[in-house]
C-alpha positions as CSV (number, residue, x, y, z in Angstrom):
1,M,-20.1,97.6,-93.5
2,G,-23.4,99.5,-93.2
3,E,-25.4,96.4,-94.0
4,V,-24.4,96.7,-97.6
5,E,-22.8,93.7,-99.3
6,P,-19.2,94.5,-100.4
7,V,-18.2,94.8,-104.0
8,N,-16.4,91.8,-105.5
9,D,-13.0,93.4,-105.6
10,I,-11.8,94.3,-102.1
11,V,-8.1,93.8,-102.8
12,H,-7.5,97.5,-102.1
13,L,-8.4,96.9,-98.5
14,F,-5.1,95.0,-98.2
15,D,-3.0,97.8,-99.6
16,N,-0.6,99.6,-97.2
17,T,0.2,102.4,-99.6
18,G,-1.6,104.3,-102.3
19,D,-3.5,107.5,-103.0
20,H,-6.6,106.2,-101.2
21,I,-4.7,105.6,-98.0
22,S,-4.8,108.3,-95.3
23,G,-2.4,107.9,-92.4
24,F,1.1,106.3,-92.3
25,S,2.7,103.0,-92.8
26,S,6.4,101.9,-93.1
27,E,5.4,98.4,-94.2
28,G,4.8,98.7,-97.9
29,K,3.0,95.8,-99.6
30,I,4.3,93.1,-97.1
31,A,2.7,89.7,-96.9
32,H,2.0,89.6,-93.2
33,D,2.1,86.5,-91.1
34,I,-1.4,87.0,-89.7
35,Y,-4.4,88.9,-91.1
36,A,-7.3,89.6,-88.7
37,I,-10.4,91.3,-90.2
38,G,-13.1,92.6,-87.8
39,S,-16.4,93.8,-89.2
40,Q,-19.7,95.1,-88.0
41,E,-23.1,95.4,-89.7
42,A,-22.1,92.7,-92.2
43,N,-24.6,91.8,-94.8
44,I,-22.8,88.8,-96.4
45,T,-22.5,85.2,-95.2
46,E,-19.5,84.1,-93.2
47,K,-18.5,81.6,-95.9
48,D,-18.7,84.1,-98.7
49,W,-16.8,86.8,-96.7
50,V,-14.0,84.4,-95.9
51,N,-13.7,83.4,-99.6
52,L,-13.8,87.0,-100.7
53,I,-10.9,87.8,-98.3
54,K,-8.9,84.8,-99.4
55,R,-9.4,85.8,-103.1
56,A,-8.2,89.4,-102.3
57,L,-5.1,88.1,-100.5
58,S,-4.2,85.8,-103.4
59,L,-4.4,88.7,-105.8
60,R,-2.3,90.9,-103.5
61,H,0.2,88.2,-102.7
62,P,0.0,85.6,-105.4
63,N,3.0,83.6,-104.2
64,V,1.7,83.3,-100.6
65,Q,-1.1,81.0,-99.4
66,Y,-3.2,81.7,-96.3
67,N,-5.1,79.3,-94.1
68,L,-8.1,80.2,-92.0
69,I,-7.4,79.9,-88.3
70,G,-10.9,80.7,-87.3
71,S,-14.0,82.9,-87.7
72,Q,-16.9,83.8,-85.6
73,T,-20.1,85.7,-86.2
74,L,-22.8,87.4,-84.0
75,Q,-25.5,88.8,-86.3
76,G,-23.6,91.5,-88.2
77,I,-20.5,91.4,-86.0
78,R,-17.7,89.2,-87.3
79,I,-14.0,88.3,-86.9
80,V,-11.9,86.4,-89.4
81,V,-8.2,85.4,-88.7
82,L,-5.9,83.9,-91.3
83,V,-2.2,82.8,-91.1
84,K,0.4,82.1,-93.7
85,S,0.4,78.4,-94.6
86,D,4.1,78.2,-93.6
87,H,2.9,78.8,-90.0
88,I,-0.2,76.6,-89.9
89,N,1.6,73.8,-88.0
90,K,2.5,76.3,-85.2
91,I,-1.2,77.1,-84.5
92,S,-2.9,75.2,-81.7
93,N,-5.7,75.5,-79.1
94,P,-8.1,77.6,-81.2
95,E,-11.0,79.0,-79.1
96,Y,-14.0,81.0,-80.1
97,A,-16.4,83.2,-78.1
98,V,-19.4,85.4,-78.4
99,V,-20.9,88.0,-76.0
100,K,-24.2,89.8,-76.6
101,T,-24.6,93.3,-75.0
102,G,-27.8,94.4,-76.8
103,V,-31.0,95.1,-74.9
104,G,-30.9,93.1,-71.6
105,G,-27.8,91.3,-72.8
106,M,-30.0,89.2,-75.0
107,V,-29.8,91.0,-78.4
108,G,-26.8,90.5,-80.7
109,N,-26.9,93.8,-82.5
110,K,-24.2,95.0,-80.0
111,G,-21.5,92.8,-78.5
112,A,-18.4,91.0,-79.5
113,V,-16.9,88.0,-81.2
114,A,-13.4,86.6,-80.6
115,V,-10.9,84.1,-81.8
116,S,-7.8,83.0,-79.8
117,F,-5.0,80.5,-80.4
118,A,-1.4,79.7,-79.6
119,F,1.2,80.6,-82.1
120,G,3.9,78.2,-81.0
121,S,4.2,79.2,-77.3
122,T,2.7,82.6,-77.7
123,N,-1.0,83.1,-76.8
124,M,-2.9,85.6,-79.0
125,A,-6.5,86.8,-79.2
126,F,-8.4,89.0,-81.6
127,V,-11.7,90.6,-80.6
128,S,-14.2,92.4,-82.9
129,C,-16.9,94.4,-81.1
130,H,-19.7,96.9,-81.7
131,L,-20.5,99.2,-78.8
132,A,-23.4,101.5,-78.1
133,A,-23.9,104.5,-80.4
134,R,-24.6,108.2,-79.8
135,A,-22.3,110.7,-78.2
136,E,-24.0,110.8,-74.8
137,R,-23.6,107.1,-74.1
138,K,-19.9,106.9,-73.3
139,L,-20.5,105.4,-69.9
140,K,-22.7,102.7,-71.6
141,R,-19.8,102.0,-73.9
142,N,-17.5,101.6,-70.9
143,Q,-19.9,99.2,-69.3
144,M,-20.3,97.2,-72.5
145,Y,-16.5,96.8,-72.8
146,Q,-16.3,95.6,-69.2
147,D,-19.1,93.1,-69.8
148,I,-17.4,91.8,-72.9
149,S,-14.1,91.5,-71.1
150,K,-15.7,89.6,-68.2
151,Q,-17.8,87.3,-70.3
152,L,-15.5,86.3,-73.2
153,N,-14.8,82.7,-72.4
154,L,-11.3,82.5,-73.9
155,G,-8.0,81.1,-72.5
156,K,-9.8,78.3,-70.7
157,K,-6.7,76.0,-71.1
158,S,-4.3,78.7,-70.0
159,K,-2.5,78.6,-66.7
160,F,-3.9,82.1,-66.2
161,S,-7.6,81.3,-66.9
162,S,-8.6,82.9,-63.6
163,F,-7.1,86.3,-64.6
164,D,-8.9,89.1,-66.4
165,L,-8.9,88.7,-70.2
166,P,-6.0,91.0,-71.1
167,L,-3.7,89.1,-68.7
168,R,-4.5,85.7,-70.2
169,F,-2.8,86.5,-73.5
170,D,0.6,87.6,-74.6
171,H,-1.0,89.8,-77.3
172,L,-4.7,90.9,-77.3
173,F,-6.0,92.9,-80.3
174,W,-9.2,94.9,-79.8
175,I,-10.9,95.8,-83.1
176,G,-14.2,97.4,-83.7
177,D,-16.7,100.2,-84.0
178,L,-16.2,101.3,-80.4
179,N,-18.4,104.3,-81.2
180,Y,-16.6,106.8,-78.9
181,R,-17.2,110.3,-80.3
182,L,-15.5,113.7,-80.4
183,D,-17.0,116.1,-77.8
184,C,-16.6,119.1,-80.1
185,E,-18.7,121.4,-82.2
186,Y,-19.4,120.2,-85.8
187,R,-17.9,123.3,-87.4
188,E,-14.6,123.1,-85.4
189,V,-14.2,119.4,-86.4
190,L,-14.6,120.3,-90.0
191,D,-12.2,123.2,-89.7
192,R,-9.5,121.0,-88.1
193,I,-10.0,118.2,-90.7
194,R,-9.6,120.9,-93.5
195,V,-6.1,121.7,-92.2
196,A,-5.3,118.1,-91.2
197,D,-5.1,119.0,-87.5
198,Y,-5.9,115.5,-86.4
199,S,-3.8,115.7,-83.2
200,G,-5.9,118.7,-82.2
201,L,-9.1,116.6,-82.5
202,M,-7.7,114.0,-80.1
203,K,-8.1,116.3,-77.1
204,Y,-11.9,116.0,-77.7
205,D,-11.8,112.2,-78.2
206,Q,-14.0,110.3,-75.6
207,L,-11.9,107.1,-75.8
208,K,-8.7,108.9,-75.0
209,Q,-10.4,110.7,-72.1
210,Q,-11.8,107.5,-70.7
211,Q,-8.5,105.7,-71.0
212,R,-6.7,108.4,-69.2
213,C,-9.2,108.1,-66.3
214,G,-8.6,104.3,-66.3
215,N,-12.2,103.6,-67.1
216,V,-11.8,101.4,-70.2
217,L,-9.2,99.5,-72.2
218,Y,-6.6,99.9,-69.4
219,D,-3.0,99.6,-70.7
220,F,-4.1,99.1,-74.3
221,K,-1.9,100.9,-76.7
222,E,-2.9,102.8,-79.9
223,A,-0.6,104.6,-82.3
224,D,-1.1,108.3,-83.0
225,I,-4.0,109.0,-85.3
226,N,-2.9,110.8,-88.5
227,F,-6.1,110.4,-90.6
228,P,-9.5,112.0,-90.7
229,P,-12.5,110.7,-88.6
230,S,-13.7,107.5,-90.1
231,Y,-17.4,108.3,-89.4
232,R,-19.9,109.6,-90.6
233,Y,-19.3,109.9,-94.4
234,K,-21.9,110.3,-97.1
235,R,-22.3,106.9,-98.6
236,G,-20.6,106.7,-102.0
237,S,-18.3,109.6,-101.1
238,R,-15.3,110.3,-99.1
239,D,-15.4,114.1,-99.5
240,D,-18.4,114.9,-97.4
241,Y,-19.6,114.1,-93.8
242,V,-23.3,113.8,-93.0
243,Y,-24.3,115.6,-89.8
244,I,-27.9,114.6,-89.4
245,K,-29.0,110.9,-89.4
246,Y,-32.8,110.7,-90.0
247,K,-34.5,107.9,-88.0
248,T,-38.1,107.1,-87.2
249,T,-37.4,107.6,-83.5
250,G,-36.0,111.1,-84.2
251,N,-33.2,112.8,-85.9
252,V,-29.6,112.2,-84.6
253,H,-26.8,114.7,-84.9
254,N,-23.4,113.0,-85.6
255,V,-20.2,115.0,-85.3
256,P,-17.5,113.3,-87.4
257,S,-15.7,111.0,-85.0
258,Y,-13.1,108.3,-84.7
259,C,-15.6,105.5,-84.0
260,D,-13.5,102.8,-85.5
261,R,-10.3,101.8,-83.6
262,I,-7.7,99.1,-83.2
263,L,-5.8,98.7,-80.0
264,L,-3.3,96.2,-78.6
265,H,-2.5,95.0,-75.1
266,S,0.8,93.1,-74.7
267,L,2.3,91.8,-71.5
268,P,5.2,93.8,-70.1
269,Q,8.6,93.3,-71.6
270,L,7.1,91.8,-74.8
271,K,8.4,93.8,-77.7
272,Q,5.7,95.2,-80.0
273,T,5.8,97.9,-82.6
274,Q,2.8,99.4,-84.4
275,T,4.2,100.0,-87.9
276,G,1.1,101.5,-89.5
277,Y,-2.3,103.1,-88.6
278,F,-4.5,104.4,-91.4
279,C,-7.9,104.4,-93.0
280,N,-8.9,103.3,-96.5
281,L,-10.8,105.9,-98.4
282,Q,-11.6,103.8,-101.5
283,Y,-14.2,101.6,-99.8
284,K,-17.3,103.8,-100.1
285,A,-20.3,101.5,-99.6
286,S,-20.6,102.3,-95.9
287,D,-20.8,105.5,-94.0
288,H,-17.7,104.3,-92.2
289,A,-14.2,104.1,-93.7
290,P,-12.2,100.9,-92.9
291,V,-9.4,101.4,-90.4
292,I,-6.2,99.4,-90.7
293,A,-3.3,98.8,-88.4
294,T,0.0,96.8,-88.9
295,Y,2.3,95.4,-86.2
296,Q,5.4,93.6,-85.4
297,V,5.2,91.6,-82.2
298,S,7.7,89.3,-80.5
299,T,7.0,85.7,-79.5
300,R,8.0,83.3,-76.8
301,T,10.6,80.7,-77.8
302,Q,12.5,77.9,-76.1
303,Y,15.1,79.4,-73.7
304,V,18.7,79.0,-74.9
305,S,21.4,80.4,-72.7
306,S,24.2,82.4,-74.3
307,K,26.3,82.3,-71.2
308,N,29.6,80.4,-70.8
309,T,28.8,77.7,-68.2
310,D,32.4,77.8,-67.0
311,T,32.2,81.4,-66.1
312,E,28.6,81.8,-65.1
313,T,28.5,80.3,-61.6
314,D,24.7,80.2,-61.2
315,H,23.9,79.2,-64.8
316,S,22.1,76.2,-63.5
317,D,22.0,76.3,-59.7
318,D,19.2,74.4,-58.2
319,S,19.6,76.4,-54.9
320,L,18.5,79.7,-56.6
321,K,15.1,80.8,-55.3
322,I,12.9,83.8,-55.6
323,R,12.3,85.2,-52.1
324,F,10.0,87.8,-50.7
325,P,11.1,89.1,-47.3
326,I,8.0,91.2,-47.0
327,L,4.7,91.9,-48.7
328,Q,2.0,94.5,-47.9
329,A,-1.3,95.1,-49.7
330,K,-4.0,97.7,-49.6
331,I,-7.4,96.4,-50.9
332,K,-10.5,98.4,-51.5
333,T,-13.0,96.3,-49.6
334,N,-15.0,96.2,-46.4
335,S,-14.6,92.4,-46.2
336,P,-13.3,91.2,-42.9
337,D,-11.6,88.2,-44.6
338,R,-7.9,87.4,-44.2
339,F,-6.1,87.5,-47.5
340,C,-3.5,85.2,-49.2
341,V,-1.2,85.9,-52.1
342,K,-1.1,83.4,-55.0
343,F,1.8,83.3,-57.4
344,F,1.4,82.2,-61.1
345,S,4.2,82.0,-63.6
346,Y,5.6,80.0,-66.5
347,L,8.7,80.1,-64.3
348,L,7.0,77.9,-61.7
349,E,5.4,74.5,-61.3
350,G,2.1,74.7,-59.5
351,T,0.6,77.8,-57.8
352,P,2.5,78.6,-54.6
353,T,0.3,80.4,-52.1
354,S,1.2,82.5,-49.0
355,K,-0.3,81.9,-45.6
356,P,-3.2,84.1,-44.6
357,A,-2.0,87.6,-43.7
358,P,-1.4,87.3,-39.9
359,R,-1.9,90.9,-39.2
360,V,-3.1,94.3,-40.6
361,L,-1.3,97.6,-40.3
362,A,-2.7,101.1,-40.2
363,E,-0.2,102.2,-42.9
364,Y,2.7,100.9,-45.0
365,D,5.9,100.6,-42.9
366,D,8.8,103.0,-43.5
367,E,10.6,100.6,-45.9
368,L,7.8,100.6,-48.4
369,S,6.5,104.1,-48.0
370,S,8.5,105.7,-50.8
371,F,6.0,104.9,-53.5
372,P,3.2,107.4,-53.8
373,V,-0.2,106.3,-52.6
374,Q,-2.7,106.6,-55.5
375,Y,-6.2,105.5,-56.7
376,G,-8.0,106.4,-53.4
377,L,-6.1,103.9,-51.4
378,S,-4.8,106.2,-48.7
379,K,-7.5,105.2,-46.1
380,C,-7.3,101.5,-46.7
381,D,-5.7,99.2,-44.1
382,V,-2.6,97.2,-45.0
383,S,-2.4,93.4,-45.0
384,Y,1.0,92.3,-43.9
385,W,3.1,89.2,-44.7
386,G,6.5,88.5,-43.3
387,A,9.1,86.1,-44.8
388,A,7.8,83.2,-42.7
389,D,4.3,83.7,-44.3
390,I,5.5,83.7,-48.0
391,P,6.7,80.6,-49.8
392,E,10.1,80.6,-51.5
393,L,9.6,80.3,-55.3
394,E,11.7,77.6,-57.1
395,P,12.1,78.5,-60.8
396,I,11.9,75.5,-63.2
397,L,15.1,76.7,-64.7
398,P,17.3,78.4,-62.1
399,N,19.1,80.9,-64.4
400,R,19.1,84.6,-63.8
401,D,18.7,85.6,-67.4
402,Y,15.8,83.2,-67.9
403,I,14.1,84.5,-64.7
404,S,14.6,88.2,-65.5
405,N,12.9,87.9,-68.8
406,D,9.6,86.6,-67.4
407,Y,6.9,87.7,-64.9
408,I,5.1,86.6,-61.8
409,F,1.3,87.0,-62.0
410,I,-0.2,87.8,-58.6
411,Q,-3.6,87.4,-57.1
412,V,-4.8,88.5,-53.7
413,V,-7.6,86.2,-52.6
414,S,-9.8,85.5,-49.7
415,H,-8.4,82.8,-47.4
416,G,-11.8,81.3,-46.9
417,S,-13.5,81.5,-50.3
418,E,-10.6,81.9,-52.8
419,E,-12.5,84.9,-54.1
420,C,-10.1,87.2,-56.0
421,Y,-9.8,90.8,-54.7
422,G,-7.1,92.0,-57.1
423,Q,-4.5,90.9,-59.6
424,G,-1.4,92.2,-61.2
425,I,2.0,91.4,-62.8
426,L,5.4,91.7,-61.2
427,T,8.1,92.0,-64.0
428,M,11.3,90.3,-63.0
429,Q,13.6,92.3,-65.2
430,D,16.2,94.2,-63.2
431,K,14.8,92.6,-60.0
432,V,17.0,89.5,-59.9
433,K,20.3,90.4,-61.7
434,T,22.1,90.3,-58.3
435,D,21.4,89.2,-54.7
436,T,20.4,92.7,-53.8
437,V,16.9,93.1,-52.3
438,Q,14.7,95.1,-54.6
439,P,11.5,97.0,-53.6
440,F,8.5,96.9,-55.9
441,S,4.9,98.2,-56.2
442,V,2.2,96.5,-58.3
443,V,-1.2,98.0,-59.0
444,L,-4.0,95.5,-58.5
445,R,-6.9,95.6,-60.8
446,L,-10.1,93.5,-61.2
447,H,-12.5,93.7,-64.1
448,D,-10.6,96.7,-65.5
449,E,-10.9,98.7,-62.2
450,V,-8.2,99.6,-59.8
451,C,-9.0,97.7,-56.5
452,G,-5.7,97.8,-54.6
453,E,-1.9,97.8,-54.5
454,L,0.7,95.3,-53.5
455,R,4.1,96.4,-52.3
456,G,7.1,94.4,-51.2
457,K,10.7,93.3,-51.6
458,V,12.1,90.6,-53.8
459,Y,15.4,89.0,-54.5
460,L,17.0,86.0,-56.1
461,S,19.7,84.1,-54.2
462,R,21.0,80.7,-53.0
463,S,20.3,81.5,-49.4
464,P,18.1,84.0,-47.6
465,V,19.2,87.5,-47.0
466,H,18.8,88.5,-43.3
467,E,18.1,92.1,-43.1
468,N,18.7,94.1,-39.9
469,R,15.2,95.5,-39.3
470,P,14.2,97.5,-36.2
471,P,10.8,96.8,-34.6
472,L,9.0,99.3,-36.8
473,F,5.4,98.4,-36.2
474,T,4.7,98.7,-32.5
475,D,2.9,101.9,-33.0
476,Q,1.3,100.9,-36.4
477,L,0.2,97.3,-36.1
478,I,-3.5,96.9,-35.6
479,N,-5.7,93.9,-35.1
480,P,-3.4,90.8,-35.1
481,D,-6.5,88.6,-34.7
482,W,-8.0,90.3,-37.8
483,T,-11.2,91.6,-36.3
484,S,-11.1,94.4,-38.9
485,N,-14.3,96.0,-37.9
486,M,-12.8,97.4,-34.7
487,Q,-12.4,101.1,-34.4
488,A,-8.8,102.4,-34.5
489,S,-9.0,103.4,-30.9
490,T,-9.6,99.9,-29.7
491,R,-7.2,98.1,-32.0
492,S,-4.7,95.9,-30.2
493,L,-1.0,96.3,-30.8
494,A,1.5,93.5,-31.5
495,S,4.9,93.0,-33.0
496,P,5.3,91.5,-36.4
497,G,6.8,88.3,-35.1
498,A,9.8,86.3,-36.2
499,R,10.7,85.8,-39.8
500,S,12.2,82.7,-41.3
501,S,12.5,81.1,-44.7
502,A,10.3,78.3,-46.0
503,S,11.5,75.6,-48.2
504,G,10.0,75.0,-51.7
505,S,9.5,71.9,-53.8
506,S,11.7,70.5,-56.5
507,S,11.0,71.1,-60.1
508,S,12.1,70.1,-63.6
509,S,14.7,71.8,-65.7
510,R,12.7,72.8,-68.8
511,S,10.5,75.8,-69.7
512,H,10.0,78.6,-72.2
513,N,11.1,82.2,-72.2
514,W,10.5,85.4,-74.1
515,S,12.2,86.3,-77.4
516,N,12.4,90.1,-77.2
517,E,14.6,90.7,-80.2
518,Y,13.4,91.0,-83.7
519,S,15.2,88.7,-86.2
520,T,14.8,87.6,-89.8
521,D,13.2,84.3,-88.7
522,D,9.5,83.6,-88.1
523,H,9.7,84.6,-84.4
524,V,8.7,88.1,-85.5
525,L,5.0,88.2,-86.5
526,R,3.8,90.8,-88.9
527,S,0.2,91.3,-88.0
528,F,-2.3,93.2,-90.1
529,T,-5.7,94.0,-88.6
530,Q,-8.6,95.8,-90.1
531,G,-11.8,97.2,-88.6
532,Y,-14.8,97.8,-90.8
533,N,-16.9,100.3,-89.1
534,Q,-20.6,101.0,-88.6
535,T,-23.0,102.5,-86.2
């Protein structure tokens, strides 16, 4: 917002169509279920800003009333989230958080604010942030994002509170002046803007480059950009960009760039569609143009089976269990600790945990070697668990359709300290439709960095599947006593040992599941997010 108080009429900021819109939208003037407005360098009180937004919405949608879910402010950084009054009774567990990333982590000119809540059974969060300026500071921006992601204290009541921020929520919206620039000559940028070659500019975009390298905002999605750079315009105009910014500390050259972005992270199998992504060229008080995104996202609902119980033999079969005959993990660490695997899921009661890995291998066995080894893991040893080391998982509702639409969240932790060395998600879709054993591979990440990989086999059945397995490991197994600092030449050999199935605990017959189909009811959320941009 450029530290300039907005004009009284901001109703145009909630238009999806019009001559002042650059980009695309298929939504028209829809009254969305949720509006989230992120701003930076605000020069208006939180109360006045919320009232101004409510007034604009009432003018744009006179027959719809909106209630404030929550707002949060850190100096000029702010987030405001509103919901249709028809949905207000579905909102629960609101949480708010602030992270400062200015000088020494003590100054609030840079950082983030966030609001999270549950919409029915769906956990959602909205983050508004302002990262470091200047083209040469892209690594500083990466670090600020990681600091924010680690320190935002949201999802404390969630079953997944020990996981990284993006995995705690079904949908996480990241809004803000991210300040990533175009690594391109000023004249070339202007030439491409003149012919609307916005896709050509993307090959110079720092954020896209850093995302491809897995350095920031991993697995966040952003629609194609079909509008001109939102920064740095001449104030009061949307026809000219200003190249030089005069400061007392020295002049700064600013190539027009896509500093202002909106991205979404959704859990796997959750349906989400970005229906619009554009910038508003009518708001001219700032040297940034507001950026707007619209979405449709699916929500979790109570599971209702469509199967005929007379023909579906395992519609409700308490003997159905999720079984892992084998798990193997590569972890980037020099720690000599033995590792355990912990399982988290809405499918399960409690948190089943494996036994400590009884042995370590030099490499994946032949059964799990078909997946390519990536992320610099080729030289890492392999922790190994057999069926006797892994608990059978008893789903709360033993139904194949119910199970296949959900996930199992996984953590690899130290046996002694419970310190997490990696986490990931195993999607159950297509893994449990039959009794067939299915191989899988899960990338393990921690604090937005790849730190390992978990491979294994999984199946769903009433009784264990006994595979005929040859003694594969006599020439690969190392260190059964887990003295992992030994040299390879002195590692002792052993066989993997017997495998048997462990029994699980009983559970109740109620839970929730994902609704992955759009319908005309309120299980489809139309979400509208805006980022007001500044340097």
